[in-house]
mmCIF file of the N, C-alpha and C atoms, coordinates in Angstrom:
data_MODEL
# 
_entry.id   MODEL 
# 
loop_
_atom_site.group_PDB 
_atom_site.id 
_atom_site.type_symbol 
_atom_site.label_atom_id 
_atom_site.label_alt_id 
_atom_site.label_comp_id 
_atom_site.label_asym_id 
_atom_site.label_entity_id 
_atom_site.label_seq_id 
_atom_site.pdbx_PDB_ins_code 
_atom_site.Cartn_x 
_atom_site.Cartn_y 
_atom_site.Cartn_z 
_atom_site.occupancy 
_atom_site.B_iso_or_equiv 
_atom_site.pdbx_formal_charge 
_atom_site.auth_seq_id 
_atom_site.auth_comp_id 
_atom_site.auth_asym_id 
_atom_site.auth_atom_id 
_atom_site.pdbx_PDB_model_num 
ATOM 1   N N  . MET A 1 1  ? 98.343  199.838 194.039 1.00 0.00 ? 1  MET A N  1 
ATOM 2   C CA . MET A 1 1  ? 98.273  198.975 192.851 1.00 0.00 ? 1  MET A CA 1 
ATOM 3   C C  . MET A 1 1  ? 99.400  197.946 192.864 1.00 0.00 ? 1  MET A C  1 
ATOM 4   N N  . SER A 1 2  ? 100.593 198.362 193.338 1.00 0.00 ? 2  SER A N  1 
ATOM 5   C CA . SER A 1 2  ? 101.735 197.445 193.319 1.00 0.00 ? 2  SER A CA 1 
ATOM 6   C C  . SER A 1 2  ? 101.458 196.222 194.196 1.00 0.00 ? 2  SER A C  1 
ATOM 7   N N  . GLY A 1 3  ? 100.593 196.377 195.196 1.00 0.00 ? 3  GLY A N  1 
ATOM 8   C CA . GLY A 1 3  ? 100.261 195.246 196.062 1.00 0.00 ? 3  GLY A CA 1 
ATOM 9   C C  . GLY A 1 3  ? 99.349  194.244 195.362 1.00 0.00 ? 3  GLY A C  1 
ATOM 10  N N  . MET A 1 4  ? 98.644  194.692 194.321 1.00 0.00 ? 4  MET A N  1 
ATOM 11  C CA . MET A 1 4  ? 97.716  193.808 193.615 1.00 0.00 ? 4  MET A CA 1 
ATOM 12  C C  . MET A 1 4  ? 98.419  192.933 192.578 1.00 0.00 ? 4  MET A C  1 
ATOM 13  N N  . ILE A 1 5  ? 99.528  193.423 192.023 1.00 0.00 ? 5  ILE A N  1 
ATOM 14  C CA . ILE A 1 5  ? 100.200 192.728 190.920 1.00 0.00 ? 5  ILE A CA 1 
ATOM 15  C C  . ILE A 1 5  ? 100.608 191.286 191.278 1.00 0.00 ? 5  ILE A C  1 
ATOM 16  N N  . PRO A 1 6  ? 101.232 191.028 192.431 1.00 0.00 ? 6  PRO A N  1 
ATOM 17  C CA . PRO A 1 6  ? 101.660 189.660 192.728 1.00 0.00 ? 6  PRO A CA 1 
ATOM 18  C C  . PRO A 1 6  ? 100.499 188.672 192.895 1.00 0.00 ? 6  PRO A C  1 
ATOM 19  N N  . THR A 1 7  ? 99.318  189.162 193.275 1.00 0.00 ? 7  THR A N  1 
ATOM 20  C CA . THR A 1 7  ? 98.204  188.254 193.546 1.00 0.00 ? 7  THR A CA 1 
ATOM 21  C C  . THR A 1 7  ? 97.505  187.813 192.264 1.00 0.00 ? 7  THR A C  1 
ATOM 22  N N  . ASN A 1 8  ? 97.581  188.607 191.209 1.00 0.00 ? 8  ASN A N  1 
ATOM 23  C CA . ASN A 1 8  ? 96.854  188.275 189.981 1.00 0.00 ? 8  ASN A CA 1 
ATOM 24  C C  . ASN A 1 8  ? 97.303  186.960 189.338 1.00 0.00 ? 8  ASN A C  1 
ATOM 25  N N  . PRO A 1 9  ? 98.611  186.732 189.149 1.00 0.00 ? 9  PRO A N  1 
ATOM 26  C CA . PRO A 1 9  ? 99.040  185.448 188.562 1.00 0.00 ? 9  PRO A CA 1 
ATOM 27  C C  . PRO A 1 9  ? 98.586  184.267 189.418 1.00 0.00 ? 9  PRO A C  1 
ATOM 28  N N  . GLY A 1 10 ? 98.605  184.434 190.726 1.00 0.00 ? 10 GLY A N  1 
ATOM 29  C CA . GLY A 1 10 ? 98.168  183.361 191.619 1.00 0.00 ? 10 GLY A CA 1 
ATOM 30  C C  . GLY A 1 10 ? 96.698  183.037 191.396 1.00 0.00 ? 10 GLY A C  1 
ATOM 31  N N  . LEU A 1 11 ? 95.877  184.079 191.273 1.00 0.00 ? 11 LEU A N  1 
ATOM 32  C CA . LEU A 1 11 ? 94.444  183.866 191.042 1.00 0.00 ? 11 LEU A CA 1 
ATOM 33  C C  . LEU A 1 11 ? 94.216  183.232 189.683 1.00 0.00 ? 11 LEU A C  1 
ATOM 34  N N  . ASP A 1 12 ? 94.988  183.658 188.684 1.00 0.00 ? 12 ASP A N  1 
ATOM 35  C CA . ASP A 1 12 ? 94.863  183.074 187.344 1.00 0.00 ? 12 ASP A CA 1 
ATOM 36  C C  . ASP A 1 12 ? 95.197  181.585 187.395 1.00 0.00 ? 12 ASP A C  1 
ATOM 37  N N  . LEU A 1 13 ? 96.303  181.257 188.078 1.00 0.00 ? 13 LEU A N  1 
ATOM 38  C CA . LEU A 1 13 ? 96.708  179.851 188.182 1.00 0.00 ? 13 LEU A CA 1 
ATOM 39  C C  . LEU A 1 13 ? 95.648  179.048 188.926 1.00 0.00 ? 13 LEU A C  1 
ATOM 40  N N  . LEU A 1 14 ? 95.090  179.659 189.984 1.00 0.00 ? 14 LEU A N  1 
ATOM 41  C CA . LEU A 1 14 ? 94.058  178.977 190.764 1.00 0.00 ? 14 LEU A CA 1 
ATOM 42  C C  . LEU A 1 14 ? 92.840  178.714 189.889 1.00 0.00 ? 14 LEU A C  1 
ATOM 43  N N  . GLY A 1 15 ? 92.444  179.723 189.115 1.00 0.00 ? 15 GLY A N  1 
ATOM 44  C CA . GLY A 1 15 ? 91.291  179.568 188.221 1.00 0.00 ? 15 GLY A CA 1 
ATOM 45  C C  . GLY A 1 15 ? 91.534  178.494 187.186 1.00 0.00 ? 15 GLY A C  1 
ATOM 46  N N  . HIS A 1 16 ? 92.737  178.505 186.594 1.00 0.00 ? 16 HIS A N  1 
ATOM 47  C CA . HIS A 1 16 ? 93.060  177.490 185.580 1.00 0.00 ? 16 HIS A CA 1 
ATOM 48  C C  . HIS A 1 16 ? 93.088  176.101 186.227 1.00 0.00 ? 16 HIS A C  1 
ATOM 49  N N  . GLY A 1 17 ? 93.642  176.021 187.427 1.00 0.00 ? 17 GLY A N  1 
ATOM 50  C CA . GLY A 1 17 ? 93.717  174.742 188.132 1.00 0.00 ? 17 GLY A CA 1 
ATOM 51  C C  . GLY A 1 17 ? 92.327  174.190 188.414 1.00 0.00 ? 17 GLY A C  1 
ATOM 52  N N  . LEU A 1 18 ? 91.421  175.069 188.877 1.00 0.00 ? 18 LEU A N  1 
ATOM 53  C CA . LEU A 1 18 ? 90.052  174.632 189.163 1.00 0.00 ? 18 LEU A CA 1 
ATOM 54  C C  . LEU A 1 18 ? 89.352  174.207 187.882 1.00 0.00 ? 18 LEU A C  1 
ATOM 55  N N  . GLY A 1 19 ? 89.547  174.972 186.816 1.00 0.00 ? 19 GLY A N  1 
ATOM 56  C CA . GLY A 1 19 ? 88.925  174.644 185.525 1.00 0.00 ? 19 GLY A CA 1 
ATOM 57  C C  . GLY A 1 19 ? 89.418  173.301 185.024 1.00 0.00 ? 19 GLY A C  1 
ATOM 58  N N  . PHE A 1 20 ? 90.734  173.083 185.160 1.00 0.00 ? 20 PHE A N  1 
ATOM 59  C CA . PHE A 1 20 ? 91.320  171.814 184.715 1.00 0.00 ? 20 PHE A CA 1 
ATOM 60  C C  . PHE A 1 20 ? 90.791  170.660 185.568 1.00 0.00 ? 20 PHE A C  1 
ATOM 61  N N  . GLY A 1 21 ? 90.691  170.891 186.877 1.00 0.00 ? 21 GLY A N  1 
ATOM 62  C CA . GLY A 1 21 ? 90.192  169.858 187.781 1.00 0.00 ? 21 GLY A CA 1 
ATOM 63  C C  . GLY A 1 21 ? 88.763  169.466 187.441 1.00 0.00 ? 21 GLY A C  1 
ATOM 64  N N  . VAL A 1 22 ? 87.923  170.464 187.173 1.00 0.00 ? 22 VAL A N  1 
ATOM 65  C CA . VAL A 1 22 ? 86.521  170.193 186.824 1.00 0.00 ? 22 VAL A CA 1 
ATOM 66  C C  . VAL A 1 22 ? 86.449  169.420 185.516 1.00 0.00 ? 22 VAL A C  1 
ATOM 67  N N  . ALA A 1 23 ? 87.266  169.828 184.541 1.00 0.00 ? 23 ALA A N  1 
ATOM 68  C CA . ALA A 1 23 ? 87.274  169.148 183.240 1.00 0.00 ? 23 ALA A CA 1 
ATOM 69  C C  . ALA A 1 23 ? 87.736  167.699 183.413 1.00 0.00 ? 23 ALA A C  1 
ATOM 70  N N  . ALA A 1 24 ? 88.760  167.499 184.259 1.00 0.00 ? 24 ALA A N  1 
ATOM 71  C CA . ALA A 1 24 ? 89.279  166.151 184.487 1.00 0.00 ? 24 ALA A CA 1 
ATOM 72  C C  . ALA A 1 24 ? 88.217  165.280 185.164 1.00 0.00 ? 24 ALA A C  1 
ATOM 73  N N  . LEU A 1 25 ? 87.504  165.860 186.145 1.00 0.00 ? 25 LEU A N  1 
ATOM 74  C CA . LEU A 1 25 ? 86.458  165.102 186.837 1.00 0.00 ? 25 LEU A CA 1 
ATOM 75  C C  . LEU A 1 25 ? 85.336  164.740 185.875 1.00 0.00 ? 25 LEU A C  1 
ATOM 76  N N  . ARG A 1 26 ? 84.993  165.680 184.991 1.00 0.00 ? 26 ARG A N  1 
ATOM 77  C CA . ARG A 1 26 ? 83.940  165.423 184.001 1.00 0.00 ? 26 ARG A CA 1 
ATOM 78  C C  . ARG A 1 26 ? 84.373  164.294 183.075 1.00 0.00 ? 26 ARG A C  1 
ATOM 79  N N  . GLY A 1 27 ? 85.627  164.353 182.630 1.00 0.00 ? 27 GLY A N  1 
ATOM 80  C CA . GLY A 1 27 ? 86.149  163.316 181.739 1.00 0.00 ? 27 GLY A CA 1 
ATOM 81  C C  . GLY A 1 27 ? 86.129  161.964 182.431 1.00 0.00 ? 27 GLY A C  1 
ATOM 82  N N  . LEU A 1 28 ? 86.525  161.953 183.707 1.00 0.00 ? 28 LEU A N  1 
ATOM 83  C CA . LEU A 1 28 ? 86.520  160.709 184.475 1.00 0.00 ? 28 LEU A CA 1 
ATOM 84  C C  . LEU A 1 28 ? 85.107  160.166 184.592 1.00 0.00 ? 28 LEU A C  1 
ATOM 85  N N  . GLY A 1 29 ? 84.142  161.044 184.875 1.00 0.00 ? 29 GLY A N  1 
ATOM 86  C CA . GLY A 1 29 ? 82.748  160.626 185.008 1.00 0.00 ? 29 GLY A CA 1 
ATOM 87  C C  . GLY A 1 29 ? 82.239  160.002 183.726 1.00 0.00 ? 29 GLY A C  1 
ATOM 88  N N  . ILE A 1 30 ? 82.586  160.592 182.591 1.00 0.00 ? 30 ILE A N  1 
ATOM 89  C CA . ILE A 1 30 ? 82.149  160.068 181.289 1.00 0.00 ? 30 ILE A CA 1 
ATOM 90  C C  . ILE A 1 30 ? 82.764  158.690 181.059 1.00 0.00 ? 30 ILE A C  1 
ATOM 91  N N  . VAL A 1 31 ? 84.053  158.546 181.373 1.00 0.00 ? 31 VAL A N  1 
ATOM 92  C CA . VAL A 1 31 ? 84.740  157.258 181.193 1.00 0.00 ? 31 VAL A CA 1 
ATOM 93  C C  . VAL A 1 31 ? 84.098  156.192 182.080 1.00 0.00 ? 31 VAL A C  1 
ATOM 94  N N  . LEU A 1 32 ? 83.798  156.562 183.332 1.00 0.00 ? 32 LEU A N  1 
ATOM 95  C CA . LEU A 1 32 ? 83.184  155.600 184.252 1.00 0.00 ? 32 LEU A CA 1 
ATOM 96  C C  . LEU A 1 32 ? 81.806  155.191 183.759 1.00 0.00 ? 32 LEU A C  1 
ATOM 97  N N  . GLN A 1 33 ? 81.028  156.148 183.257 1.00 0.00 ? 33 GLN A N  1 
ATOM 98  C CA . GLN A 1 33 ? 79.691  155.834 182.730 1.00 0.00 ? 33 GLN A CA 1 
ATOM 99  C C  . GLN A 1 33 ? 79.810  154.904 181.529 1.00 0.00 ? 33 GLN A C  1 
ATOM 100 N N  . ASP A 1 34 ? 80.784  155.171 180.662 1.00 0.00 ? 34 ASP A N  1 
ATOM 101 C CA . ASP A 1 34 ? 80.996  154.319 179.488 1.00 0.00 ? 34 ASP A CA 1 
ATOM 102 C C  . ASP A 1 34 ? 81.347  152.899 179.928 1.00 0.00 ? 34 ASP A C  1 
ATOM 103 N N  . ASN A 1 35 ? 82.213  152.781 180.928 1.00 0.00 ? 35 ASN A N  1 
ATOM 104 C CA . ASN A 1 35 ? 82.616  151.457 181.408 1.00 0.00 ? 35 ASN A CA 1 
ATOM 105 C C  . ASN A 1 35 ? 81.418  150.696 181.965 1.00 0.00 ? 35 ASN A C  1 
ATOM 106 N N  . GLN A 1 36 ? 80.561  151.381 182.728 1.00 0.00 ? 36 GLN A N  1 
ATOM 107 C CA . GLN A 1 36 ? 79.378  150.732 183.297 1.00 0.00 ? 36 GLN A CA 1 
ATOM 108 C C  . GLN A 1 36 ? 78.442  150.288 182.184 1.00 0.00 ? 36 GLN A C  1 
ATOM 109 N N  . ALA A 1 37 ? 78.260  151.120 181.168 1.00 0.00 ? 37 ALA A N  1 
ATOM 110 C CA . ALA A 1 37 ? 77.383  150.779 180.040 1.00 0.00 ? 37 ALA A CA 1 
ATOM 111 C C  . ALA A 1 37 ? 77.941  149.566 179.302 1.00 0.00 ? 37 ALA A C  1 
ATOM 112 N N  . ASN A 1 38 ? 79.258  149.527 179.129 1.00 0.00 ? 38 ASN A N  1 
ATOM 113 C CA . ASN A 1 38 ? 79.887  148.403 178.426 1.00 0.00 ? 38 ASN A CA 1 
ATOM 114 C C  . ASN A 1 38 ? 79.695  147.106 179.209 1.00 0.00 ? 38 ASN A C  1 
ATOM 115 N N  . ARG A 1 39 ? 79.809  147.174 180.526 1.00 0.00 ? 39 ARG A N  1 
ATOM 116 C CA . ARG A 1 39 ? 79.641  145.975 181.353 1.00 0.00 ? 39 ARG A CA 1 
ATOM 117 C C  . ARG A 1 39 ? 78.214  145.449 181.233 1.00 0.00 ? 39 ARG A C  1 
ATOM 118 N N  . LYS A 1 40 ? 77.239  146.365 181.213 1.00 0.00 ? 40 LYS A N  1 
ATOM 119 C CA . LYS A 1 40 ? 75.835  145.951 181.093 1.00 0.00 ? 40 LYS A CA 1 
ATOM 120 C C  . LYS A 1 40 ? 75.594  145.295 179.736 1.00 0.00 ? 40 LYS A C  1 
ATOM 121 N N  . MET A 1 41 ? 76.232  145.809 178.704 1.00 0.00 ? 41 MET A N  1 
ATOM 122 C CA . MET A 1 41 ? 76.061  145.260 177.357 1.00 0.00 ? 41 MET A CA 1 
ATOM 123 C C  . MET A 1 41 ? 76.652  143.851 177.275 1.00 0.00 ? 41 MET A C  1 
ATOM 124 N N  . GLU A 1 42 ? 77.790  143.631 177.962 1.00 0.00 ? 42 GLU A N  1 
ATOM 125 C CA . GLU A 1 42 ? 78.446  142.318 177.917 1.00 0.00 ? 42 GLU A CA 1 
ATOM 126 C C  . GLU A 1 42 ? 77.579  141.255 178.577 1.00 0.00 ? 42 GLU A C  1 
ATOM 127 N N  . LYS A 1 43 ? 76.860  141.631 179.641 1.00 0.00 ? 43 LYS A N  1 
ATOM 128 C CA . LYS A 1 43 ? 75.982  140.676 180.336 1.00 0.00 ? 43 LYS A CA 1 
ATOM 129 C C  . LYS A 1 43 ? 74.756  140.482 179.474 1.00 0.00 ? 43 LYS A C  1 
# 
């Protein structure tokens, strides 16, 4: 069991990092879509 303890925080950080990355990519995608829609409206 003592061998498992050090790996858990690393996995938690990895999971949080991946979750944050996915959320950031989603946010970026939404912003890019909004920008494209705005450009079409201006024309």
